[in-house]
N, CA, C and O atoms as CSV, one atom per row, in Angstrom:
chain,resi,resn,atom,element,x,y,z
A,1,UNK,N,N,93.918,55.584,95.987
A,1,UNK,CA,C,94.174,55.283,97.376
A,1,UNK,C,C,94.944,56.457,97.974
A,1,UNK,O,O,95.911,56.932,97.379
A,2,UNK,N,N,94.528,56.919,99.123
A,2,UNK,CA,C,95.213,58.053,99.751
A,2,UNK,C,C,96.536,57.596,100.351
A,2,UNK,O,O,96.754,56.406,100.580
A,3,UNK,N,N,97.424,58.574,100.603
A,3,UNK,CA,C,98.710,58.265,101.213
A,3,UNK,C,C,98.542,57.596,102.557
A,3,UNK,O,O,99.309,56.696,102.898
A,4,UNK,N,N,97.537,58.023,103.341
A,4,UNK,CA,C,97.307,57.430,104.660
A,4,UNK,C,C,96.952,55.959,104.525
A,4,UNK,O,O,97.436,55.129,105.296
A,5,UNK,N,N,96.111,55.629,103.553
A,5,UNK,CA,C,95.747,54.223,103.357
A,5,UNK,C,C,96.962,53.407,102.928
A,5,UNK,O,O,97.112,52.258,103.342
A,6,UNK,N,N,97.828,53.989,102.102
A,6,UNK,CA,C,99.013,53.265,101.679
A,6,UNK,C,C,99.880,52.896,102.872
A,6,UNK,O,O,100.409,51.787,102.933
A,7,UNK,N,N,100.032,53.817,103.825
A,7,UNK,CA,C,100.849,53.534,104.996
A,7,UNK,C,C,100.176,52.507,105.895
A,7,UNK,O,O,100.838,51.587,106.374
A,8,UNK,N,N,98.882,52.642,106.133
A,8,UNK,CA,C,98.217,51.762,107.089
A,8,UNK,C,C,97.973,50.361,106.548
A,8,UNK,O,O,97.841,49.420,107.331
A,9,UNK,N,N,97.910,50.198,105.233
A,9,UNK,CA,C,97.637,48.885,104.665
A,9,UNK,C,C,98.897,48.126,104.268
A,9,UNK,O,O,98.808,46.977,103.834
A,10,UNK,N,N,100.038,48.727,104.404
A,10,UNK,CA,C,101.282,48.056,104.013
A,10,UNK,C,C,101.507,46.835,104.897
A,10,UNK,O,O,101.325,46.898,106.113
A,11,UNK,N,N,101.904,45.721,104.279
A,11,UNK,CA,C,102.179,44.500,105.030
A,11,UNK,C,C,103.577,44.535,105.629
A,11,UNK,O,O,103.819,43.939,106.679
A,12,UNK,N,N,104.493,45.225,104.972
A,12,UNK,CA,C,105.856,45.315,105.460
A,12,UNK,C,C,106.166,46.781,105.734
A,12,UNK,O,O,105.856,47.646,104.915
A,13,UNK,N,N,106.772,47.060,106.876
A,13,UNK,CA,C,107.176,48.428,107.164
A,13,UNK,C,C,108.389,48.777,106.317
A,13,UNK,O,O,109.360,48.022,106.273
A,14,UNK,N,N,108.333,49.915,105.647
A,14,UNK,CA,C,109.426,50.362,104.800
A,14,UNK,C,C,109.941,51.675,105.366
A,14,UNK,O,O,109.190,52.647,105.441
A,15,UNK,N,N,111.212,51.725,105.766
A,15,UNK,CA,C,111.747,52.977,106.315
A,15,UNK,C,C,111.639,54.094,105.289
A,15,UNK,O,O,111.961,53.903,104.116
A,16,UNK,N,N,111.186,55.261,105.733
A,16,UNK,CA,C,111.060,56.379,104.812
A,16,UNK,C,C,111.540,57.703,105.398
A,16,UNK,O,O,111.446,58.738,104.739
A,17,UNK,N,N,112.059,57.683,106.638
A,17,UNK,CA,C,112.573,58.895,107.254
A,17,UNK,C,C,113.769,58.554,108.132
A,17,UNK,O,O,113.705,57.661,108.977
A,18,UNK,N,N,114.861,59.283,107.914
A,18,UNK,CA,C,116.039,59.195,108.772
A,18,UNK,C,C,116.117,60.527,109.509
A,18,UNK,O,O,116.152,61.585,108.882
A,19,UNK,N,N,116.144,60.475,110.840
A,19,UNK,CA,C,116.250,61.685,111.648
A,19,UNK,C,C,117.674,61.845,112.153
A,19,UNK,O,O,118.276,60.902,112.667
A,20,UNK,N,N,118.196,63.034,112.001
A,20,UNK,CA,C,119.498,63.376,112.564
A,20,UNK,C,C,119.271,64.425,113.638
A,20,UNK,O,O,118.597,65.426,113.395
A,21,UNK,N,N,119.822,64.209,114.817
A,21,UNK,CA,C,119.722,65.194,115.890
A,21,UNK,C,C,120.806,66.234,115.669
A,21,UNK,O,O,121.981,65.890,115.536
A,22,UNK,N,N,120.423,67.501,115.630
A,22,UNK,CA,C,121.365,68.580,115.316
A,22,UNK,C,C,121.226,69.719,116.324
A,22,UNK,O,O,120.167,69.906,116.922
A,23,UNK,N,N,122.294,70.468,116.501
A,23,UNK,CA,C,122.280,71.637,117.383
A,23,UNK,C,C,121.506,72.787,116.745
A,23,UNK,O,O,120.697,73.433,117.410
A,24,UNK,N,N,121.745,73.043,115.475
A,24,UNK,CA,C,121.188,74.197,114.779
A,24,UNK,C,C,120.617,73.754,113.431
A,24,UNK,O,O,121.360,73.654,112.454
A,25,UNK,N,N,119.308,73.487,113.363
A,25,UNK,CA,C,118.718,72.985,112.119
A,25,UNK,C,C,118.943,73.896,110.908
A,25,UNK,O,O,119.075,73.402,109.788
A,26,UNK,N,N,118.989,75.197,111.112
A,26,UNK,CA,C,119.189,76.104,109.978
A,26,UNK,C,C,120.612,75.998,109.427
A,26,UNK,O,O,120.810,76.018,108.212
A,27,UNK,N,N,121.592,75.885,110.307
A,27,UNK,CA,C,122.982,75.693,109.877
A,27,UNK,C,C,123.113,74.356,109.146
A,27,UNK,O,O,123.733,74.279,108.084
A,28,UNK,N,N,122.525,73.303,109.722
A,28,UNK,CA,C,122.589,71.979,109.097
A,28,UNK,C,C,121.832,71.969,107.781
A,28,UNK,O,O,122.249,71.306,106.831
A,29,UNK,N,N,120.724,72.695,107.714
A,29,UNK,CA,C,119.951,72.779,106.477
A,29,UNK,C,C,120.786,73.381,105.358
A,29,UNK,O,O,120.765,72.882,104.233
A,30,UNK,N,N,121.519,74.447,105.656
A,30,UNK,CA,C,122.371,75.077,104.638
A,30,UNK,C,C,123.436,74.094,104.155
A,30,UNK,O,O,123.732,74.035,102.962
A,31,UNK,N,N,124.011,73.324,105.080
A,31,UNK,CA,C,125.017,72.322,104.731
A,31,UNK,C,C,124.419,71.269,103.797
A,31,UNK,O,O,124.988,70.982,102.745
A,32,UNK,N,N,123.275,70.694,104.176
A,32,UNK,CA,C,122.679,69.626,103.371
A,32,UNK,C,C,122.095,70.143,102.064
A,32,UNK,O,O,122.082,69.417,101.070
A,33,UNK,N,N,121.615,71.373,102.045
A,33,UNK,CA,C,121.127,71.936,100.787
A,33,UNK,C,C,122.276,72.015,99.785
A,33,UNK,O,O,122.083,71.766,98.595
A,34,UNK,N,N,123.461,72.359,100.260
A,34,UNK,CA,C,124.651,72.403,99.407
A,34,UNK,C,C,124.984,70.993,98.900
A,34,UNK,O,O,125.306,70.821,97.724
A,35,UNK,N,N,124.909,69.991,99.775
A,35,UNK,CA,C,125.231,68.619,99.371
A,35,UNK,C,C,124.189,68.047,98.418
A,35,UNK,O,O,124.533,67.459,97.393
A,36,UNK,N,N,122.903,68.223,98.765
A,36,UNK,CA,C,121.826,67.617,97.981
A,36,UNK,C,C,121.498,68.401,96.710
A,36,UNK,O,O,120.987,67.833,95.745
A,37,UNK,N,N,121.790,69.703,96.708
A,37,UNK,CA,C,121.467,70.532,95.549
A,37,UNK,C,C,119.997,70.880,95.434
A,37,UNK,O,O,119.537,71.303,94.374
A,38,UNK,N,N,119.254,70.705,96.521
A,38,UNK,CA,C,117.829,71.057,96.544
A,38,UNK,C,C,117.491,71.691,97.895
A,38,UNK,O,O,118.137,71.396,98.901
A,39,UNK,N,N,116.483,72.558,97.916
A,39,UNK,CA,C,116.062,73.143,99.192
A,39,UNK,C,C,115.244,72.136,99.999
A,39,UNK,O,O,114.742,71.161,99.440
A,40,UNK,N,N,115.107,72.360,101.298
A,40,UNK,CA,C,114.290,71.459,102.116
A,40,UNK,C,C,112.813,71.560,101.749
A,40,UNK,O,O,112.352,72.589,101.254
A,41,UNK,N,N,112.078,70.475,101.999
A,41,UNK,CA,C,110.629,70.454,101.765
A,41,UNK,C,C,109.865,71.030,102.954
A,41,UNK,O,O,108.764,71.556,102.796
A,42,UNK,N,N,110.454,70.930,104.141
A,42,UNK,CA,C,109.843,71.500,105.358
A,42,UNK,C,C,110.934,72.279,106.073
A,42,UNK,O,O,112.078,71.831,106.151
A,43,UNK,N,N,110.575,73.454,106.597
A,43,UNK,CA,C,111.575,74.284,107.247
A,43,UNK,C,C,110.928,75.030,108.414
A,43,UNK,O,O,110.222,76.020,108.221
A,44,UNK,N,N,111.180,74.538,109.621
A,44,UNK,CA,C,110.676,75.140,110.844
A,44,UNK,C,C,111.874,75.495,111.719
A,44,UNK,O,O,112.965,74.977,111.481
A,45,UNK,N,N,111.715,76.347,112.711
A,45,UNK,CA,C,112.864,76.724,113.541
A,45,UNK,C,C,113.598,75.545,114.187
A,45,UNK,O,O,114.819,75.599,114.341
A,46,UNK,N,N,112.888,74.491,114.565
A,46,UNK,CA,C,113.542,73.368,115.240
A,46,UNK,C,C,113.499,72.061,114.438
A,46,UNK,O,O,113.860,71.005,114.957
A,47,UNK,N,N,113.057,72.128,113.173
A,47,UNK,CA,C,112.993,70.918,112.348
A,47,UNK,C,C,113.031,71.301,110.878
A,47,UNK,O,O,112.308,72.195,110.438
A,48,UNK,N,N,113.887,70.611,110.119
A,48,UNK,CA,C,113.995,70.801,108.678
A,48,UNK,C,C,113.992,69.418,108.050
A,48,UNK,O,O,114.580,68.489,108.605
A,49,UNK,N,N,113.337,69.262,106.893
A,49,UNK,CA,C,113.309,67.954,106.228
A,49,UNK,C,C,113.548,68.090,104.732
A,49,UNK,O,O,113.042,69.003,104.081
A,50,UNK,N,N,114.333,67.157,104.208
A,50,UNK,CA,C,114.579,67.037,102.778
A,50,UNK,C,C,113.885,65.767,102.307
A,50,UNK,O,O,113.978,64.729,102.963
A,51,UNK,N,N,113.190,65.841,101.175
A,51,UNK,CA,C,112.492,64.678,100.624
A,51,UNK,C,C,113.116,64.317,99.270
A,51,UNK,O,O,113.548,65.188,98.514
A,52,UNK,N,N,113.151,63.025,98.990
A,52,UNK,CA,C,113.756,62.536,97.758
A,52,UNK,C,C,112.745,61.742,96.948
A,52,UNK,O,O,111.759,61.242,97.488
A,53,UNK,N,N,112.995,61.629,95.646
A,53,UNK,CA,C,112.090,60.922,94.740
A,53,UNK,C,C,111.875,59.468,95.133
A,53,UNK,O,O,110.850,58.885,94.781
A,54,UNK,N,N,112.812,58.875,95.850
A,54,UNK,CA,C,112.709,57.480,96.253
A,54,UNK,C,C,111.682,57.262,97.364
A,54,UNK,O,O,111.314,56.126,97.661
A,55,UNK,N,N,111.224,58.355,97.975
A,55,UNK,CA,C,110.311,58.252,99.102
A,55,UNK,C,C,111.014,58.427,100.440
A,55,UNK,O,O,110.359,58.548,101.475
A,56,UNK,N,N,112.334,58.440,100.428
A,56,UNK,CA,C,113.106,58.642,101.643
A,56,UNK,C,C,113.167,60.128,101.964
A,56,UNK,O,O,113.272,60.960,101.063
A,57,UNK,N,N,113.101,60.455,103.232
A,57,UNK,CA,C,113.282,61.829,103.694
A,57,UNK,C,C,114.343,61.835,104.786
A,57,UNK,O,O,114.508,60.857,105.515
A,58,UNK,N,N,115.057,62.946,104.887
A,58,UNK,CA,C,116.027,63.147,105.958
A,58,UNK,C,C,115.575,64.355,106.752
A,58,UNK,O,O,115.432,65.454,106.216
A,59,UNK,N,N,115.351,64.133,108.047
A,59,UNK,CA,C,114.915,65.198,108.932
A,59,UNK,C,C,116.042,65.641,109.839
A,59,UNK,O,O,116.821,64.814,110.315
A,60,UNK,N,N,116.138,66.936,110.082
A,60,UNK,CA,C,117.141,67.525,110.968
A,60,UNK,C,C,116.387,68.103,112.158
A,60,UNK,O,O,115.714,69.125,112.030
A,61,UNK,N,N,116.496,67.453,113.315
A,61,UNK,CA,C,115.687,67.797,114.479
A,61,UNK,C,C,116.567,68.407,115.562
A,61,UNK,O,O,117.571,67.817,115.960
A,62,UNK,N,N,116.191,69.574,116.029
A,62,UNK,CA,C,116.982,70.285,117.016
A,62,UNK,C,C,116.963,69.587,118.366
A,62,UNK,O,O,115.907,69.202,118.867
A,63,UNK,N,N,118.153,69.430,118.948
A,63,UNK,CA,C,118.250,68.860,120.291
A,63,UNK,C,C,117.744,69.849,121.331
A,63,UNK,O,O,117.609,69.511,122.507
A,64,UNK,N,N,117.467,71.064,120.895
A,64,UNK,CA,C,116.938,72.102,121.785
A,64,UNK,C,C,115.435,72.307,121.614
A,64,UNK,O,O,114.859,73.212,122.217
A,65,UNK,N,N,114.803,71.473,120.797
A,65,UNK,CA,C,113.365,71.596,120.557
A,65,UNK,C,C,112.581,71.255,121.820
A,65,UNK,O,O,113.004,70.423,122.623
A,66,UNK,N,N,111.451,71.899,121.981
A,66,UNK,CA,C,110.571,71.604,123.106
A,66,UNK,C,C,110.209,70.116,123.063
A,66,UNK,O,O,109.869,69.591,122.003
A,67,UNK,N,N,110.279,69.457,124.182
A,67,UNK,CA,C,109.936,68.038,124.327
A,67,UNK,C,C,110.911,67.089,123.645
A,67,UNK,O,O,110.598,65.908,123.496
A,68,UNK,N,N,112.086,67.563,123.224
A,68,UNK,CA,C,113.073,66.659,122.657
A,68,UNK,C,C,113.612,65.768,123.773
A,68,UNK,O,O,114.000,66.257,124.834
A,69,UNK,N,N,113.633,64.465,123.529
A,69,UNK,CA,C,114.151,63.512,124.512
A,69,UNK,C,C,114.989,62.478,123.775
A,69,UNK,O,O,114.540,61.893,122.788
A,70,UNK,N,N,116.202,62.255,124.255
A,70,UNK,CA,C,117.037,61.180,123.745
A,70,UNK,C,C,118.050,60.828,124.818
A,70,UNK,O,O,118.769,61.695,125.316
A,71,UNK,N,N,118.102,59.561,125.169
A,71,UNK,CA,C,119.073,59.131,126.166
A,71,UNK,C,C,120.364,58.648,125.510
A,71,UNK,O,O,121.323,58.304,126.200
A,72,UNK,N,N,120.388,58.621,124.183
A,72,UNK,CA,C,121.574,58.159,123.469
A,72,UNK,C,C,122.587,59.271,123.294
A,72,UNK,O,O,122.299,60.445,123.530
A,73,UNK,N,N,123.776,58.879,122.876
A,73,UNK,CA,C,124.796,59.867,122.572
A,73,UNK,C,C,125.736,59.302,121.520
A,73,UNK,O,O,125.804,58.089,121.323
A,74,UNK,N,N,126.462,60.189,120.845
A,74,UNK,CA,C,127.425,59.760,119.846
A,74,UNK,C,C,126.795,59.479,118.498
A,74,UNK,O,O,125.572,59.416,118.368
A,75,UNK,N,N,127.643,59.310,117.499
A,75,UNK,CA,C,127.202,59.043,116.129
A,75,UNK,C,C,127.775,57.695,115.712
A,75,UNK,O,O,128.978,57.574,115.482
A,76,UNK,N,N,126.937,56.703,115.617
A,76,UNK,CA,C,127.383,55.361,115.278
A,76,UNK,C,C,126.712,54.862,114.001
A,76,UNK,O,O,126.527,53.659,113.816
A,77,UNK,N,N,126.353,55.784,113.136
A,77,UNK,CA,C,125.696,55.409,111.889
A,77,UNK,C,C,126.162,56.361,110.788
A,77,UNK,O,O,126.881,57.326,111.050
A,78,UNK,N,N,125.749,56.082,109.573
A,78,UNK,CA,C,126.120,56.903,108.428
A,78,UNK,C,C,124.927,57.059,107.502
A,78,UNK,O,O,124.078,56.172,107.406
A,79,UNK,N,N,124.874,58.186,106.829
A,79,UNK,CA,C,124.017,58.340,105.661
A,79,UNK,C,C,124.917,57.974,104.493
A,79,UNK,O,O,126.036,58.476,104.393
A,80,UNK,N,N,124.446,57.116,103.619
A,80,UNK,CA,C,125.289,56.675,102.509
A,80,UNK,C,C,124.632,56.970,101.177
A,80,UNK,O,O,123.440,56.730,100.987
A,81,UNK,N,N,125.430,57.494,100.258
A,81,UNK,CA,C,125.005,57.724,98.890
A,81,UNK,C,C,125.759,56.742,98.019
A,81,UNK,O,O,126.970,56.868,97.840
A,82,UNK,N,N,125.051,55.763,97.477
A,82,UNK,CA,C,125.668,54.830,96.545
A,82,UNK,C,C,125.515,55.417,95.146
A,82,UNK,O,O,124.404,55.693,94.694
A,83,UNK,N,N,126.639,55.602,94.472
A,83,UNK,CA,C,126.643,56.200,93.143
A,83,UNK,C,C,127.050,55.161,92.103
A,83,UNK,O,O,127.505,54.071,92.448
A,84,UNK,N,N,126.884,55.505,90.842
A,84,UNK,CA,C,126.997,54.530,89.753
A,84,UNK,C,C,128.363,53.864,89.621
A,84,UNK,O,O,128.441,52.662,89.370
A,85,UNK,N,N,129.446,54.634,89.787
A,85,UNK,CA,C,130.758,54.046,89.506
A,85,UNK,C,C,131.855,54.837,90.218
A,85,UNK,O,O,131.592,55.858,90.852
A,86,UNK,N,N,133.093,54.343,90.099
A,86,UNK,CA,C,134.231,54.970,90.773
A,86,UNK,C,C,134.423,56.426,90.352
A,86,UNK,O,O,134.770,57.269,91.179
A,87,UNK,N,N,134.200,56.726,89.071
A,87,UNK,CA,C,134.384,58.106,88.616
A,87,UNK,C,C,133.399,59.040,89.317
A,87,UNK,O,O,133.745,60.174,89.650
A,88,UNK,N,N,132.196,58.575,89.537
A,88,UNK,CA,C,131.201,59.407,90.249
A,88,UNK,C,C,131.634,59.622,91.698
A,88,UNK,O,O,131.448,60.715,92.231
A,89,UNK,N,N,132.205,58.608,92.345
A,89,UNK,CA,C,132.743,58.775,93.705
A,89,UNK,C,C,133.789,59.884,93.682
A,89,UNK,O,O,133.772,60.772,94.534
A,90,UNK,N,N,134.698,59.837,92.710
A,90,UNK,CA,C,135.756,60.847,92.599
A,90,UNK,C,C,135.172,62.238,92.346
A,90,UNK,O,O,135.633,63.220,92.927
A,91,UNK,N,N,134.157,62.322,91.480
A,91,UNK,CA,C,133.533,63.606,91.159
A,91,UNK,C,C,132.866,64.229,92.386
A,91,UNK,O,O,133.017,65.425,92.637
A,92,UNK,N,N,132.127,63.417,93.151
A,92,UNK,CA,C,131.459,63.921,94.352
A,92,UNK,C,C,132.505,64.368,95.369
A,92,UNK,O,O,132.369,65.432,95.975
A,93,UNK,N,N,133.543,63.563,95.558
A,93,UNK,CA,C,134.619,63.913,96.483
A,93,UNK,C,C,135.227,65.265,96.122
A,93,UNK,O,O,135.394,66.130,96.981
A,94,UNK,N,N,135.552,65.434,94.856
A,94,UNK,CA,C,136.158,66.682,94.401
A,94,UNK,C,C,135.217,67.878,94.632
A,94,UNK,O,O,135.650,68.929,95.104
A,95,UNK,N,N,133.948,67.710,94.301
A,95,UNK,CA,C,132.971,68.798,94.476
A,95,UNK,C,C,132.829,69.164,95.945
A,95,UNK,O,O,132.795,70.346,96.287
A,96,UNK,N,N,132.743,68.152,96.828
A,96,UNK,CA,C,132.581,68.424,98.251
A,96,UNK,C,C,133.824,69.074,98.838
A,96,UNK,O,O,133.710,69.989,99.653
A,97,UNK,N,N,134.996,68.626,98.445
A,97,UNK,CA,C,136.238,69.231,98.934
A,97,UNK,C,C,136.295,70.699,98.500
A,97,UNK,O,O,136.630,71.571,99.301
A,98,UNK,N,N,135.970,70.970,97.235
A,98,UNK,CA,C,135.946,72.358,96.745
A,98,UNK,C,C,134.948,73.209,97.516
A,98,UNK,O,O,135.163,74.407,97.697
A,99,UNK,N,N,133.846,72.592,97.976
A,99,UNK,CA,C,132.812,73.313,98.721
A,99,UNK,C,C,133.155,73.486,100.194
A,99,UNK,O,O,132.407,74.129,100.931
A,100,UNK,N,N,134.273,72.923,100.630
A,100,UNK,CA,C,134.679,73.077,102.020
A,100,UNK,C,C,134.105,72.047,102.973
A,100,UNK,O,O,134.173,72.231,104.188
A,101,UNK,N,N,133.539,70.965,102.449
A,101,UNK,CA,C,133.005,69.897,103.296
A,101,UNK,C,C,134.176,69.173,103.957
A,101,UNK,O,O,135.147,68.822,103.288
A,102,UNK,N,N,134.086,68.948,105.267
A,102,UNK,CA,C,135.135,68.254,106.006
A,102,UNK,C,C,135.126,66.768,105.644
A,102,UNK,O,O,134.102,66.097,105.774
A,103,UNK,N,N,136.258,66.268,105.197
A,103,UNK,CA,C,136.397,64.845,104.856
A,103,UNK,C,C,137.059,64.151,106.039
A,103,UNK,O,O,138.199,64.458,106.386
A,104,UNK,N,N,136.344,63.216,106.657
A,104,UNK,CA,C,136.881,62.487,107.805
A,104,UNK,C,C,137.774,61.328,107.360
A,104,UNK,O,O,138.856,61.116,107.908
A,105,UNK,N,N,137.305,60.584,106.361
A,105,UNK,CA,C,138.049,59.419,105.882
A,105,UNK,C,C,138.345,59.641,104.398
A,105,UNK,O,O,137.424,59.673,103.581
A,106,UNK,N,N,139.612,59.792,104.047
A,106,UNK,CA,C,139.960,60.064,102.653
A,106,UNK,C,C,139.486,58.954,101.717
A,106,UNK,O,O,139.197,57.836,102.143
A,107,UNK,N,N,139.414,59.288,100.452
A,107,UNK,CA,C,139.003,58.314,99.462
A,107,UNK,C,C,139.976,57.133,99.489
A,107,UNK,O,O,141.195,57.302,99.506
A,108,UNK,N,N,139.385,55.918,99.491
A,108,UNK,CA,C,140.206,54.712,99.531
A,108,UNK,C,C,139.391,53.538,98.991
A,108,UNK,O,O,138.181,53.644,98.791
A,109,UNK,N,N,140.059,52.448,98.767
A,109,UNK,CA,C,139.413,51.233,98.275
A,109,UNK,C,C,139.045,50.375,99.482
A,109,UNK,O,O,139.931,49.883,100.181
A,110,UNK,N,N,137.756,50.192,99.735
A,110,UNK,CA,C,137.275,49.327,100.813
A,110,UNK,C,C,136.880,47.981,100.210
A,110,UNK,O,O,136.935,47.801,98.993
A,111,UNK,N,N,136.490,47.056,101.045
A,111,UNK,CA,C,136.116,45.731,100.578
A,111,UNK,C,C,134.971,45.807,99.563
A,111,UNK,O,O,134.871,44.950,98.685
A,112,UNK,N,N,134.113,46.817,99.671
A,112,UNK,CA,C,132.962,46.959,98.775
A,112,UNK,C,C,133.217,47.943,97.640
A,112,UNK,O,O,132.328,48.164,96.817
A,113,UNK,N,N,134.418,48.545,97.571
A,113,UNK,CA,C,134.741,49.452,96.470
A,113,UNK,C,C,135.264,50.795,96.938
A,113,UNK,O,O,135.518,51.000,98.125
A,114,UNK,N,N,135.423,51.712,95.988
A,114,UNK,CA,C,135.943,53.041,96.254
A,114,UNK,C,C,134.961,53.818,97.134
A,114,UNK,O,O,133.752,53.787,96.901
A,115,UNK,N,N,135.487,54.516,98.148
A,115,UNK,CA,C,134.616,55.208,99.093
A,115,UNK,C,C,135.368,56.326,99.803
A,115,UNK,O,O,136.599,56.366,99.795
A,116,UNK,N,N,134.610,57.236,100.420
A,116,UNK,CA,C,135.149,58.231,101.338
A,116,UNK,C,C,134.029,58.627,102.293
A,116,UNK,O,O,132.856,58.349,102.040
A,117,UNK,N,N,134.404,59.282,103.399
A,117,UNK,CA,C,133.419,59.699,104.398
A,117,UNK,C,C,133.630,61.177,104.718
A,117,UNK,O,O,134.745,61.621,104.991
A,118,UNK,N,N,132.529,61.922,104.677
A,118,UNK,CA,C,132.526,63.333,105.062
A,118,UNK,C,C,131.815,63.464,106.410
A,118,UNK,O,O,131.197,62.517,106.898
A,119,UNK,N,N,131.916,64.655,106.997
A,119,UNK,CA,C,131.299,64.933,108.297
A,119,UNK,C,C,130.423,66.181,108.168
A,119,UNK,O,O,130.838,67.175,107.572
A,120,UNK,N,N,129.214,66.125,108.728
A,120,UNK,CA,C,128.356,67.314,108.719
A,120,UNK,C,C,128.677,68.191,109.934
A,120,UNK,O,O,129.518,67.808,110.747
A,121,UNK,N,N,128.036,69.351,110.081
A,121,UNK,CA,C,128.367,70.258,111.193
A,121,UNK,C,C,128.176,69.662,112.585
A,121,UNK,O,O,128.755,70.162,113.549
A,122,UNK,N,N,127.374,68.602,112.708
A,122,UNK,CA,C,127.134,67.973,114.007
A,122,UNK,C,C,127.913,66.682,114.190
A,122,UNK,O,O,127.726,65.986,115.188
A,123,UNK,N,N,128.778,66.351,113.250
A,123,UNK,CA,C,129.590,65.149,113.379
A,123,UNK,C,C,128.982,63.895,112.778
A,123,UNK,O,O,129.553,62.815,112.932
A,124,UNK,N,N,127.834,63.995,112.090
A,124,UNK,CA,C,127.252,62.824,111.433
A,124,UNK,C,C,128.113,62.443,110.235
A,124,UNK,O,O,128.618,63.306,109.517
A,125,UNK,N,N,128.271,61.145,110.031
A,125,UNK,CA,C,129.094,60.622,108.933
A,125,UNK,C,C,128.263,60.489,107.662
A,125,UNK,O,O,127.118,60.037,107.695
A,126,UNK,N,N,128.863,60.892,106.541
A,126,UNK,CA,C,128.210,60.816,105.233
A,126,UNK,C,C,129.156,60.089,104.293
A,126,UNK,O,O,130.211,60.613,103.938
A,127,UNK,N,N,128.778,58.878,103.889
A,127,UNK,CA,C,129.644,58.055,103.026
A,127,UNK,C,C,129.158,58.130,101.587
A,127,UNK,O,O,127.956,58.183,101.326
A,128,UNK,N,N,130.103,58.135,100.663
A,128,UNK,CA,C,129.814,57.990,99.237
A,128,UNK,C,C,130.595,56.774,98.778
A,128,UNK,O,O,131.784,56.636,99.068
A,129,UNK,N,N,129.900,55.877,98.045
A,129,UNK,CA,C,130.535,54.656,97.551
A,129,UNK,C,C,129.767,54.118,96.356
A,129,UNK,O,O,128.712,54.640,95.994
A,130,UNK,N,N,130.303,53.076,95.752
A,130,UNK,CA,C,129.592,52.390,94.673
A,130,UNK,C,C,128.712,51.310,95.305
A,130,UNK,O,O,128.973,50.885,96.431
A,131,UNK,N,N,127.675,50.863,94.595
A,131,UNK,CA,C,126.810,49.810,95.151
A,131,UNK,C,C,127.613,48.551,95.502
A,131,UNK,O,O,128.535,48.168,94.782
A,132,UNK,N,N,127.248,47.924,96.607
A,132,UNK,CA,C,127.956,46.730,97.064
A,132,UNK,C,C,127.324,45.482,96.492
A,132,UNK,O,O,126.834,44.619,97.220
A,133,UNK,N,N,127.346,45.403,95.170
A,133,UNK,CA,C,126.736,44.256,94.480
A,133,UNK,C,C,127.797,43.279,94.040
A,133,UNK,O,O,127.479,42.250,93.442
């Protein structure tokens, strides 16, 4: 079955792309390549995308791209990485701090477990935590 048939025959829509609006896709790409540890799968002047084994992709779309339209503003969402355990949260935090990633919310114990929040170059929130099971 081709990929197109898989998408068109699905009974339930499954999210597979998160788009982040960014000022400079190349700057944001360098930031996320450092975080993800992999290069982008698509790289154009006004759009960059990272793909993951889970089928999820993260796209970085320039707010200066031709035909870009958005009436929204602000960042009211997060990209979240759920990791195996508290030690992994600590390890990621330490690695990101050493890499110069801006930490908005220091590591702390939330209702769902150990967590912290970083900020990308455009102000998008990136949370690392343990699964909320």
